[in-house]
C-alpha positions in Angstrom: 15.2 19.0 -6.5 11.6 19.8 -7.1 10.8 21.6 -10.1 8.1 23.8 -8.2 6.2 25.8 -11.3 4.1 23.7 -13.4 1.3 25.1 -13.4 1.5 25.7 -16.9 1.4 22.1 -17.6 -2.0 19.9 -18.8 -2.3 18.6 -15.2 -1.5 22.1 -13.8 -4.3 23.8 -15.9 -6.8 21.0 -15.3 -5.8 21.2 -10.9 -5.4 24.4 -10.9 -9.0 25.9 -10.9 -10.2 23.4 -8.7 -7.3 24.0 -5.8 -8.1 27.3 -6.3 -12.4 26.9 -5.7 -11.4 25.3 -2.3 -8.4 27.2 -0.5 -6.4 25.3 2.0 -7.5 21.9 1.0 -6.9 18.5 -1.1 -9.0 16.9 -3.4 -9.4 13.1 -2.9 -10.5 10.4 -4.4 -10.2 6.7 -3.1 -9.0 3.9 -6.0 -10.0 0.7 -3.9 -10.7 -1.0 -7.9 -7.4 -2.2 -8.7 -8.0 -2.0 -12.4 -8.9 1.9 -11.2 -5.5 1.9 -9.8 -3.7 1.1 -12.2 -5.4 3.3 -15.0 -4.9 6.1 -12.4 -1.1 5.9 -12.6 -0.3 4.9 -17.0 -3.6 8.4 -17.3 -0.4 10.4 -14.8 2.5 9.1 -16.5 0.8 9.6 -20.0 -0.3 13.3 -18.8 2.9 14.3 -17.5 5.1 16.8 -19.2 8.3 18.0 -16.8 8.6 15.4 -14.1 7.7 11.6 -12.6 9.0 11.1 -9.2 7.6 7.9 -7.8 8.5 5.3 -5.2 7.8 1.8 -4.2 8.6 -1.2 -2.2 8.1 -3.9 -4.8 7.9 -3.5 -8.4 7.4 -6.7 -9.9 8.9 -8.0 -13.4 5.0 -9.2 -15.1 3.0 -7.5 -17.1 2.1 -4.4 -15.0 5.2 -4.1 -13.8 6.1 -4.4 -17.7 3.7 -2.1 -18.5 4.6 0.7 -16.6 8.0 0.4 -17.0 7.2 1.7 -20.6 5.2 3.8 -19.6 8.1 5.3 -17.7 10.4 5.2 -21.0 7.4 6.8 -22.9 7.7 9.7 -20.7 11.0 10.4 -20.9 11.8 10.1 -24.1 8.9 13.3 -24.9 11.5 15.0 -22.0 10.0 14.3 -19.1 12.5 13.3 -16.1 11.5 10.3 -14.5 12.8 9.0 -10.8 12.6 6.2 -9.3 13.5 5.1 -5.8 12.5 1.4 -5.2 13.4 -0.8 -2.3 15.7 -2.9 -3.2 14.8 -5.9 -0.8 12.0 -7.0 -3.7 14.2 -6.2 -7.3 15.9 -9.7 -7.8 16.1 -10.5 -11.5 15.0 -7.1 -12.3 19.1 -6.2 -12.4 19.7 -5.2 -16.2 16.2 -3.7 -16.9 17.0 -1.4 -14.1 19.8 -0.8 -15.4 18.2 -0.1 -19.3 15.8 2.3 -17.7 18.8 4.3 -15.9 20.8 4.2 -19.1 18.1 6.6 -20.8 19.2 10.4 -20.5 15.9 11.2 -19.0 15.9 8.7 -16.1 17.8 8.1 -12.9 17.3 4.9 -10.9 18.2 4.8 -7.6 17.8 1.6 -5.0 17.3 2.3 -1.2 19.5 0.4 1.3 20.8 -1.9 -1.8 22.1 -5.4 -1.5 26.3 -4.7 -2.9 25.8 -8.5 -3.2 23.7 -8.9 -6.3 23.5 -12.2 -7.1 23.8 -14.2 -3.6 21.5 -11.9 -1.5 21.5 -14.0 1.4 25.1 -13.3 2.4 24.2 -9.8 2.6 21.9 -10.5 5.3 24.6 -12.5 7.2 27.0 -9.6 6.9 25.2 -6.3 6.9 21.4 -8.0 9.1 21.4 -4.8 10.5 20.7 -2.5 7.5 19.2 -4.3 5.1 16.7 -5.4 7.5 15.2 -1.9 7.5 13.6 -1.4 4.4 11.8 1.6 2.5 8.4 0.7 2.4 6.5 3.9 1.2 4.3 3.8 -2.2 3.9 7.0 -3.8 3.6 7.9 -7.4 3.5 11.8 -8.5 3.3 13.3 -12.0 4.7 17.4 -12.9 4.2 18.3 -8.7 0.4 18.4 -9.4 -1.0 15.0 -8.9 -0.1 11.9 -6.8 -1.1 9.0 -6.0 -0.3 7.1 -2.2 -1.5 4.0 -0.3 -1.1 0.2 0.1 0.1 -0.9 -3.2 2.9 -1.8 -4.7 3.2 -2.7 -8.5 2.3 -6.2 -9.8 -0.2 -8.4 -11.2 -1.7 -8.8 -8.0 -2.0 -5.4 -6.9 -3.8 -4.3 -10.0 -6.8 -7.4 -10.1 -4.5 -8.0 -13.7 -3.5 -12.0 -12.6 -5.0 -15.0 -12.8 -3.6 -16.3 -9.4 -3.2 -14.5 -5.6 -5.5 -11.1 -5.9 -4.7 -8.0 -3.3 -7.5 -6.0 -1.9 -5.9 -2.6 -1.2 -6.8 1.1 -1.0 -4.9 4.1 -3.0 -5.9 7.6 -2.9 -5.3 9.7 -5.4 -4.9 13.6 -4.3 -4.3 17.3 -5.9 -3.8 20.2 -3.9 -1.3 21.6 -1.1 -0.7 18.3 -0.5 0.6 17.1 -3.2 3.9 19.8 -2.7 4.0 17.6 0.4 4.4 14.1 -1.0 7.0 16.1 -3.6 9.0 16.7 -1.1 9.3 13.9 1.2 10.0 12.5 -2.2 13.0 14.5 -2.3 13.9 14.1 1.2 13.8 10.7 0.4 16.1 10.2 -2.8 18.7 12.4 -1.4 19.3 10.2 1.8 22.0 8.5 2.9 20.1 5.1 1.9 19.5 5.9 -1.7 22.5 4.7 -4.0 22.5 5.6 -7.8 21.7 2.9 -9.6 25.1 2.9 -11.1 27.1 2.1 -7.8 25.2 -1.4 -7.7 24.3 -2.6 -10.5 26.7 -3.6 -13.6 26.7 -1.7 -16.5 24.6 -2.7 -19.4 25.3 -2.9 -23.3 24.0 -1.6 -26.0 22.2 -5.0 -27.0 21.0 -5.9 -23.6 19.1 -3.1 -23.9 17.4 -3.7 -26.6 16.7 -6.6 -25.5 14.7 -5.5 -22.9 12.9 -3.2 -25.3 12.2 -6.6 -27.4 10.9 -8.4 -23.8 8.6 -5.4 -23.2 7.4 -4.9 -26.3 6.5 -8.4 -26.3 4.7 -8.2 -23.3 2.9 -5.1 -24.7 1.5 -7.8 -27.4 0.6 -10.4 -25.6 -3.3 -10.9 -25.9 -4.1 -11.4 -22.2 -1.8 -7.7 -22.0 -3.8 -6.5 -24.5 -7.5 -7.2 -23.4 -6.3 -5.7 -19.9 -5.7 -2.6 -21.5 -8.4 -2.9 -23.6 -11.4 -3.0 -19.9 -8.8 -0.1 -18.7 -9.4 1.8 -21.1 -12.9 1.8 -21.4 -13.6 1.7 -17.6 -15.6 4.3 -16.1 -12.9 5.9 -14.3 -11.0 6.8 -16.5 -14.1 8.3 -19.2 -14.9 10.2 -15.7 -11.0 11.2 -15.5 -10.8 12.3 -19.7 -14.3 14.2 -18.9 -12.6 16.5 -16.3 -15.9 14.7 -14.1 -13.9 13.4 -11.4 -15.5 13.3 -8.2 -13.0 15.0 -5.6 -13.5 15.2 -2.2 -12.0 18.2 -0.6 -10.7 18.2 2.7 -7.7 18.8 5.1 -5.3 15.8 4.5 -1.8 15.9 6.4 0.9 13.9 4.8 2.8 11.7 7.6 6.1 10.0 6.8 9.2 8.8 8.7 12.5 10.5 7.8 14.7 8.7 5.6 17.5 8.3 8.6 14.4 5.5 10.0 16.8 3.3 7.4 20.0 3.6 8.7 18.4 3.6 12.6 19.2 6.9 13.0 15.5 8.9 13.1 14.6 10.1 16.4 10.7 8.9 17.7 9.5 12.6 17.0 10.5 12.1 13.4 9.1 8.7 13.1 5.4 8.0 11.3 3.8 6.3 14.2 4.8 9.4 16.8 3.5 11.8 14.2 0.1 10.0 14.3 -0.6 9.9 17.4 0.1 13.7 17.4 -2.5 14.2 15.1 -4.9 11.9 15.9 -6.7 12.3 19.3 -8.1 9.3 21.0 -11.8 8.0 19.7 -14.6 8.9 21.4 -17.1 6.9 19.6 -16.1 4.7 17.0 -12.6 3.1 15.7 -11.9 0.8 12.6 -8.9 -0.6 12.2 -7.7 -2.6 8.8 -4.7 -3.8 8.4 -3.9 -7.3 6.5 -0.2 -7.7 8.4 -1.5 -7.0 12.0 0.7 -7.3 15.0 -0.4 -5.2 17.8 1.7 -6.4 20.6 1.4 -5.8 24.3 0.9 -2.2 24.3 -1.6 -2.6 21.5 -3.8 -5.3 23.0 -3.9 -2.6 26.2 -4.7 0.1 23.7 -7.4 -1.1 22.1 -8.7 -3.3 25.3 -8.7 -0.1 27.1 -11.1 1.8 24.0 -13.4 -1.1 24.2 -13.7 -1.4 28.5 -14.7 2.6 28.0 -17.4 2.2 25.8 -15.6 2.9 22.7 -16.5 0.0 20.0 -13.4 -1.0 18.7 -13.2 -3.1 15.1 -10.2 -4.8 13.6 -10.2 -6.2 9.9 -7.1 -8.6 9.4 -6.2 -11.7 7.0 -7.0 -15.4 8.2 -4.5 -17.7 9.1 -5.8 -19.0 4.7 -5.8 -15.9 3.5 -2.4 -14.2 4.6 0.3 -14.7 2.2 3.2 -14.6 5.8 2.5 -16.9 8.5 4.9 -15.7 10.9 3.4 -12.6 10.6 0.0 -14.5 11.5 1.7 -15.7 14.5 2.5 -12.7 16.2 -1.4 -11.8 15.9 -2.7 -15.0 16.7 -1.3 -15.2 20.3 -2.8 -11.5 21.0 -6.6 -12.4 19.9 -8.0 -13.9 23.0 -7.4 -10.7 25.2 -8.8 -8.2 23.1 -12.1 -10.3 22.3 -12.0 -10.4 26.3 -12.2 -6.9 26.3 -14.7 -7.0 24.3 -12.7 -6.2 20.8 -14.2 -7.5 17.7 -12.4 -9.0 15.5 -13.4 -9.8 11.9 -10.5 -12.3 9.5 -10.6 -12.1 5.6 -12.1 -15.2 4.1 -9.1 -16.8 2.0 -12.0 -16.4 -0.8 -15.6 -14.7 -1.3 -17.9 -14.1 -4.0 -17.3 -10.3 -5.8 -20.1 -8.0 -5.5 -22.9 -7.6 -7.9 -22.4 -4.2 -8.0 -19.4 -2.4 -7.9 -18.3 -2.0 -3.4 -17.0 1.3 -1.8 -14.6 1.2 0.9 -11.7 -0.7 1.6 -12.9 -4.2 0.2 -13.7 -2.8 -3.5 -14.9 -5.7 -5.6 -12.3 -8.6 -5.7 -12.3 -11.4 -4.7 -8.7 -11.5 -3.2 -6.2 -11.6 -0.2 -6.5 -8.6 2.0 -3.5 -5.7 1.6 -5.3 -2.1 2.4 -4.2 -0.4 5.1 -6.8 2.4 6.6 -8.8 3.5 9.5 -11.4 5.3 10.6 -11.9 7.4 13.8 -15.5 8.7 14.8 -16.7 8.3 11.8 -14.9 11.7 11.2 -11.0 10.9 9.6 -9.2 8.6 8.1 -5.7 7.3 7.2 -4.9 5.6 3.9 -1.3 4.4 3.6 1.5 1.7 4.0 1.8 1.4 7.4 0.4 -2.1 9.1 -0.3 -1.7 12.8 3.3 -4.2 13.3 7.0 -4.0 15.2 8.0 -3.4 11.6 5.9 -0.7 10.7 6.6 1.5 13.8 10.2 1.2 13.9 11.8 -0.6 10.9 10.6 0.5 8.3 9.9 3.9 6.5 6.4 4.7 6.1 3.8 6.9 4.2 0.0 7.7 4.9 -2.6 10.8 4.1 -4.8 11.7 7.6 -7.6 12.8 5.5 -10.2 14.9 7.8 -13.3 13.5 5.7 -16.4 11.9 7.3 -17.2 11.1 4.0 -14.4 8.3 4.1 -14.5 7.9 7.4 -18.4 7.2 6.8 -17.1 4.5 3.5 -15.0 2.5 6.2 -17.4 2.3 8.8 -20.1 1.1 6.5 -18.0 -1.2 4.8 -17.7 -3.2 8.2 -21.5 -2.8 8.8 -22.3 -4.3 5.5 -19.7 -5.7 3.2 -17.0 -6.8 6.2 -19.6 -9.8 8.2 -20.2 -11.3 4.5 -17.0 -11.9 3.6 -15.0 -12.4 6.9 -14.7 -15.0 9.7 -16.4 -13.0 13.0 -14.2 -13.9 15.9 -15.6 -14.8 19.1 -15.4 -16.7 22.5 -17.5 -19.3 23.5 -19.1 -20.4 26.5 -15.4 -22.0 27.4 -13.9 -18.9 26.4 -12.2 -20.9 23.4 -12.0 -19.2 19.9 -14.3 -19.6 17.3 -14.8 -18.1 13.7 -17.8 -17.6 12.5 -19.0 -17.3 9.0 -22.2 -16.4 6.9 -23.6 -18.3 4.6 -27.4 -17.6 2.2 -28.4 -15.9 6.3 -26.7 -19.2 8.0 -24.3 -19.2 10.7 -21.7 -21.7 9.7 -19.1 -21.9 12.7 -15.5 -23.2 13.0 -13.6 -24.6 16.3 -10.3 -24.3 14.7 -8.7 -21.7 12.0 -10.6 -22.4 9.0 -9.7 -23.6 5.9 -6.3 -25.0 7.4 -4.6 -27.9 7.7 -2.9 -29.1 11.0 1.1 -28.9 9.9 -0.3 -24.8 9.1 -1.4 -24.4 12.4 1.6 -26.3 14.3 3.8 -24.3 12.6 1.9 -21.0 13.4 1.6 -22.2 16.8 5.4 -23.5 16.7 6.4 -19.4 15.7 4.1 -17.8 17.8 6.4 -19.0 20.7 10.0 -17.9 19.3 10.7 -14.0 20.2 10.3 -12.7 16.9 7.9 -10.1 17.3 9.6 -7.5 17.0 11.1 -8.4 13.5 7.2 -9.1 12.3 
């Protein structure tokens, strides 16, 4: 149940004058930098007084995952009601931690489409594939029903520029105003859905000794020099200073929340209850241009026909996805790779993120931020007037299997930033895919003003390319 009247909270008092000054609009602020995105979550947890409603697909048991768990526990210690809803597909190894959190009197944990067999999860897929193949991909972090963060990021070091290995370029939106009520109501739909199981129904009860061990392990992480240095960098960031000074430059716009009915998690949602259907209703067909960013882009025959038809009408269609060398899911690339040629023939422009690129000398804006990382943002811009930010990938899994969440934002400023990124930032950080005179694929990279042309997937080996080619011939596109 939502705790609606929170105007007297710290967050409510800060947001109310701004919201009243912009009737029927919501304030949005793009979080393209990973550290800013982490700081925003920590700040909301620290400022909360009544409630935290949190929903994620992945929550890693690493540095930032542990730090955020501790932020939730500290909020609960202050009397804040914490509700944590996690998809169970990626919670392996977290059972004791989640059970310990759930044992706190002010924290309740639920798992979406959980695995009943905790130790040998693969057995669950063998016996209950139809249900377990449907996952909750939504991501939201809402404090006191006054401020929310939605977007593409899960919780883990690679999403918050806190690791030494793979990092993700991602995009979230911090929002205040009327759309926060929509996110809170949507969270309640998921919290009470038939797919959400109270943790005590799934996880073994933990002893006081086990809880103490979890607390001690978290304390060790907090005191680790790398975590201390990371938190010090966060505390001194310009973003944090803007928030603390009440100077965060929100953009005020009409914002529509779109999400799947949680019944989709059991295959029970009607077409008119799906995010994809609602998205098509809200977004008129592009008249001039469409810029699309999707890390896992599997358009299928219908998508190819749609994008190709737009391009043939003279509408500029530009797509950014991961290259084979950059993607973390090679099977998804197999579903995409076989669709490139007909789109290019129709005039669609395609860019593929390079596996590594040099950070910009100054903080970049738009979907790329300033980190050197693999693409994970899910966003698009239509006619430089409307933008989408959320968890939705342009693939069959997002359309038909997983549940998703996002914002459609009537914001020329945000839409322009995405379009500008395609004009200025992306050509320097991604391969431009083209057809040569004989119709074969080529990849073109920019290096100090010079073009470097590749006649096969750049920076990949024979066996990886052969593996992807073999996968592309299998009838698995509906799973991707």
